[in-house]
N, CA and C atoms as a LAMMPS dump frame, in Angstrom:
ITEM: TIMESTEP
0
ITEM: NUMBER OF ATOMS
249
ITEM: BOX BOUNDS ff ff ff
-5.0000000000000000e+02 5.0000000000000000e+02
-5.0000000000000000e+02 5.0000000000000000e+02
-5.0000000000000000e+02 5.0000000000000000e+02
ITEM: ATOMS id mol type element x y z
1 1 1 N 156.639 392.204 -101.435
2 1 2 C 157.086 391.827 -100.126
3 1 3 C 158.489 392.363 -99.921
4 2 1 N 158.716 392.975 -98.851
5 2 2 C 159.983 393.628 -98.558
6 2 3 C 161.148 392.636 -98.471
7 3 1 N 160.909 391.475 -97.845
8 3 2 C 161.95 390.466 -97.71
9 3 3 C 162.465 390.032 -99.078
10 4 1 N 161.563 389.827 -99.997
11 4 2 C 161.957 389.359 -101.331
12 4 3 C 162.832 390.384 -102.045
13 5 1 N 162.521 391.642 -101.883
14 5 2 C 163.273 392.688 -102.562
15 5 3 C 164.72 392.744 -102.075
16 6 1 N 164.943 392.347 -100.835
17 6 2 C 166.289 392.444 -100.285
18 6 3 C 167.138 391.196 -100.529
19 7 1 N 166.536 390.129 -101.064
20 7 2 C 167.27 388.892 -101.287
21 7 3 C 167.314 388.539 -102.767
22 8 1 N 168.329 387.818 -103.153
23 8 2 C 168.38 387.299 -104.513
24 8 3 C 167.331 386.198 -104.633
25 9 1 N 166.804 385.952 -105.835
26 9 2 C 165.735 384.959 -106.011
27 9 3 C 166.029 383.601 -105.386
28 10 1 N 167.217 383.093 -105.552
29 10 2 C 167.546 381.776 -105
30 10 3 C 167.521 381.79 -103.474
31 11 1 N 168.036 382.836 -102.872
32 11 2 C 168.044 382.949 -101.417
33 11 3 C 166.624 383.07 -100.878
34 12 1 N 165.779 383.788 -101.58
35 12 2 C 164.385 383.944 -101.157
36 12 3 C 163.674 382.587 -101.194
37 13 1 N 163.869 381.824 -102.276
38 13 2 C 163.212 380.518 -102.394
39 13 3 C 163.636 379.589 -101.268
40 14 1 N 164.849 379.71 -100.797
41 14 2 C 165.332 378.859 -99.713
42 14 3 C 164.606 379.14 -98.406
43 15 1 N 164.049 380.328 -98.267
44 15 2 C 163.353 380.699 -97.033
45 15 3 C 161.855 380.411 -97.081
46 16 1 N 161.333 380.077 -98.239
47 16 2 C 159.9 379.843 -98.394
48 16 3 C 159.606 378.36 -98.272
49 17 1 N 158.624 378.023 -97.469
50 17 2 C 158.19 376.639 -97.329
51 17 3 C 156.807 376.526 -97.938
52 18 1 N 156.625 375.552 -98.825
53 18 2 C 155.329 375.335 -99.462
54 18 3 C 154.66 374.126 -98.851
55 19 1 N 153.37 374.254 -98.622
56 19 2 C 152.583 373.182 -98.039
57 19 3 C 151.41 372.851 -98.947
58 20 1 N 151.092 371.584 -99.029
59 20 2 C 149.88 371.167 -99.736
60 20 3 C 148.685 371.478 -98.833
61 21 1 N 147.612 371.913 -99.45
62 21 2 C 146.403 372.242 -98.693
63 21 3 C 145.23 371.505 -99.335
64 22 1 N 144.483 370.772 -98.519
65 22 2 C 143.29 370.079 -98.983
66 22 3 C 142.092 370.961 -98.648
67 23 1 N 141.304 371.287 -99.686
68 23 2 C 140.145 372.163 -99.499
69 23 3 C 138.879 371.378 -99.821
70 24 1 N 137.937 371.446 -98.908
71 24 2 C 136.639 370.811 -99.1
72 24 3 C 135.566 371.825 -98.753
73 25 1 N 134.365 371.552 -99.191
74 25 2 C 133.244 372.416 -98.855
75 25 3 C 132.292 371.629 -97.962
76 26 1 N 131.931 372.206 -96.818
77 26 2 C 131.036 371.486 -95.92
78 26 3 C 129.577 371.719 -96.284
79 27 1 N 128.678 371.083 -95.557
80 27 2 C 127.255 371.155 -95.875
81 27 3 C 126.66 372.545 -95.687
82 28 1 N 127.34 373.408 -94.94
83 28 2 C 126.866 374.782 -94.735
84 28 3 C 127.451 375.759 -95.749
85 29 1 N 128.281 375.27 -96.666
86 29 2 C 128.857 376.124 -97.696
87 29 3 C 130.206 376.713 -97.339
88 30 1 N 130.736 376.394 -96.166
89 30 2 C 132.054 376.895 -95.776
90 30 3 C 133.143 376.093 -96.476
91 31 1 N 134.239 376.765 -96.814
92 31 2 C 135.432 376.082 -97.304
93 31 3 C 136.233 375.667 -96.077
94 32 1 N 136.653 374.418 -96.05
95 32 2 C 137.435 373.885 -94.94
96 32 3 C 138.77 373.427 -95.505
97 33 1 N 139.855 373.898 -94.918
98 33 2 C 141.197 373.564 -95.401
99 33 3 C 141.98 372.85 -94.313
100 34 1 N 142.726 371.834 -94.737
101 34 2 C 143.632 371.153 -93.827
102 34 3 C 144.991 371.037 -94.503
103 35 1 N 146.024 370.951 -93.694
104 35 2 C 147.398 370.842 -94.191
105 35 3 C 147.92 369.475 -93.764
106 36 1 N 147.904 368.489 -94.679
107 36 2 C 148.289 367.123 -94.319
108 36 3 C 149.677 366.993 -93.688
109 37 1 N 150.598 367.841 -94.074
110 37 2 C 151.962 367.773 -93.538
111 37 3 C 152.058 368.259 -92.092
112 38 1 N 151.002 368.941 -91.63
113 38 2 C 150.992 369.485 -90.278
114 38 3 C 149.741 368.974 -89.553
115 39 1 N 149.831 367.833 -88.873
116 39 2 C 148.659 367.24 -88.222
117 39 3 C 147.93 368.22 -87.297
118 40 1 N 146.626 368.313 -87.475
119 40 2 C 145.82 369.202 -86.651
120 40 3 C 145.761 370.631 -87.144
121 41 1 N 146.42 370.922 -88.262
122 41 2 C 146.42 372.284 -88.804
123 41 3 C 145.296 372.408 -89.821
124 42 1 N 144.258 373.13 -89.449
125 42 2 C 143.122 373.331 -90.342
126 42 3 C 142.42 374.634 -90.006
127 43 1 N 141.567 375.105 -90.927
128 43 2 C 140.8 376.318 -90.722
129 43 3 C 139.622 376.306 -91.681
130 44 1 N 138.754 377.306 -91.569
131 44 2 C 137.607 377.401 -92.468
132 44 3 C 137.269 378.857 -92.736
133 45 1 N 136.542 379.085 -93.842
134 45 2 C 136.142 380.445 -94.213
135 45 3 C 135.008 380.367 -95.23
136 46 1 N 134.352 381.497 -95.437
137 46 2 C 133.252 381.563 -96.412
138 46 3 C 133.751 381.66 -97.855
139 47 1 N 134.911 382.308 -98.071
140 47 2 C 135.437 382.492 -99.426
141 47 3 C 136.846 381.909 -99.525
142 48 1 N 137.262 381.589 -100.75
143 48 2 C 138.615 381.074 -100.943
144 48 3 C 139.679 382.117 -100.624
145 49 1 N 139.388 383.371 -100.922
146 49 2 C 140.335 384.438 -100.592
147 49 3 C 140.574 384.539 -99.095
148 50 1 N 139.488 384.494 -98.345
149 50 2 C 139.593 384.538 -96.886
150 50 3 C 140.279 383.27 -96.372
151 51 1 N 139.981 382.139 -96.998
152 51 2 C 140.589 380.874 -96.591
153 51 3 C 142.101 380.91 -96.786
154 52 1 N 142.554 381.484 -97.889
155 52 2 C 143.994 381.578 -98.149
156 52 3 C 144.703 382.34 -97.041
157 53 1 N 144.125 383.445 -96.611
158 53 2 C 144.716 384.227 -95.517
159 53 3 C 144.741 383.421 -94.229
160 54 1 N 143.639 382.736 -93.953
161 54 2 C 143.544 381.969 -92.709
162 54 3 C 144.481 380.765 -92.7
163 55 1 N 144.649 380.114 -93.842
164 55 2 C 145.575 378.974 -93.898
165 55 3 C 146.997 379.451 -93.652
166 56 1 N 147.379 380.535 -94.283
167 56 2 C 148.725 381.084 -94.081
168 56 3 C 148.953 381.37 -92.596
169 57 1 N 147.977 381.994 -91.969
170 57 2 C 148.083 382.315 -90.545
171 57 3 C 148.139 381.044 -89.7
172 58 1 N 147.304 380.054 -90.022
173 58 2 C 147.289 378.8 -89.26
174 58 3 C 148.632 378.08 -89.357
175 59 1 N 149.215 378.06 -90.55
176 59 2 C 150.513 377.406 -90.733
177 59 3 C 151.597 378.156 -89.964
178 60 1 N 151.592 379.463 -90.042
179 60 2 C 152.59 380.25 -89.314
180 60 3 C 152.491 380.008 -87.812
181 61 1 N 151.265 379.97 -87.282
182 61 2 C 151.07 379.721 -85.858
183 61 3 C 151.487 378.301 -85.48
184 62 1 N 151.194 377.34 -86.337
185 62 2 C 151.596 375.959 -86.098
186 62 3 C 153.116 375.87 -86.009
187 63 1 N 153.796 376.456 -86.981
188 63 2 C 155.257 376.418 -86.991
189 63 3 C 155.839 377.125 -85.776
190 64 1 N 155.223 378.221 -85.389
191 64 2 C 155.68 378.946 -84.2
192 64 3 C 155.535 378.077 -82.955
193 65 1 N 154.409 377.395 -82.825
194 65 2 C 154.168 376.533 -81.671
195 65 3 C 155.126 375.344 -81.649
196 66 1 N 155.511 374.869 -82.818
197 66 2 C 156.431 373.74 -82.931
198 66 3 C 157.897 374.173 -82.806
199 67 1 N 158.132 375.468 -82.737
200 67 2 C 159.501 375.959 -82.626
201 67 3 C 160.26 375.991 -83.936
202 68 1 N 159.532 375.943 -85.061
203 68 2 C 160.177 375.946 -86.377
204 68 3 C 159.999 377.268 -87.103
205 69 1 N 159.417 378.254 -86.468
206 69 2 C 159.097 379.514 -87.141
207 69 3 C 160.344 380.232 -87.654
208 70 1 N 161.428 380.2 -86.923
209 70 2 C 162.636 380.9 -87.333
210 70 3 C 163.295 380.311 -88.565
211 71 1 N 162.975 379.072 -88.894
212 71 2 C 163.585 378.412 -90.037
213 71 3 C 162.856 378.707 -91.341
214 72 1 N 161.643 379.228 -91.231
215 72 2 C 160.833 379.53 -92.411
216 72 3 C 160.425 381.001 -92.333
217 73 1 N 160.799 381.771 -93.329
218 73 2 C 160.508 383.204 -93.316
219 73 3 C 159.195 383.55 -94.007
220 74 1 N 158.717 382.675 -94.879
221 74 2 C 157.469 382.937 -95.58
222 74 3 C 156.761 381.611 -95.827
223 75 1 N 155.457 381.677 -95.888
224 75 2 C 154.645 380.487 -96.133
225 75 3 C 153.862 380.704 -97.411
226 76 1 N 153.886 379.71 -98.28
227 76 2 C 153.152 379.78 -99.533
228 76 3 C 152.186 378.605 -99.569
229 77 1 N 150.896 378.885 -99.528
230 77 2 C 149.882 377.83 -99.571
231 77 3 C 149.223 377.84 -100.94
232 78 1 N 149.095 376.674 -101.534
233 78 2 C 148.48 376.522 -102.852
234 78 3 C 147.132 375.841 -102.705
235 79 1 N 146.173 376.255 -103.523
236 79 2 C 144.823 375.705 -103.44
237 79 3 C 144.431 375.024 -104.73
238 80 1 N 143.79 373.887 -104.577
239 80 2 C 143.161 373.189 -105.696
240 80 3 C 141.808 372.731 -105.175
241 81 1 N 140.756 373.105 -105.854
242 81 2 C 139.422 372.713 -105.42
243 81 3 C 138.918 371.589 -106.31
244 82 1 N 138.447 370.533 -105.686
245 82 2 C 137.891 369.394 -106.407
246 82 3 C 136.463 369.215 -105.951
247 83 1 N 135.534 369.211 -106.913
248 83 2 C 134.126 369.062 -106.549
249 83 3 C 133.733 367.613 -106.505
């Protein structure tokens, strides 16, 4: 990532916001993700890889709509799947 290369590690970490993501599988086999810290922020996908991209995008759009996008330069979403 270009931003990271231009900043010292500590400065980069200050710009990254991490969110917890709850992942479930629905009856049709889709992965459904929600972000508890951001009410109404959720998405779904067929694969976890695709879900990761969609969650990142959903969080970025949520923050943009809330007017907080300028305060966070990168979004890091972590996944844990529980069966």
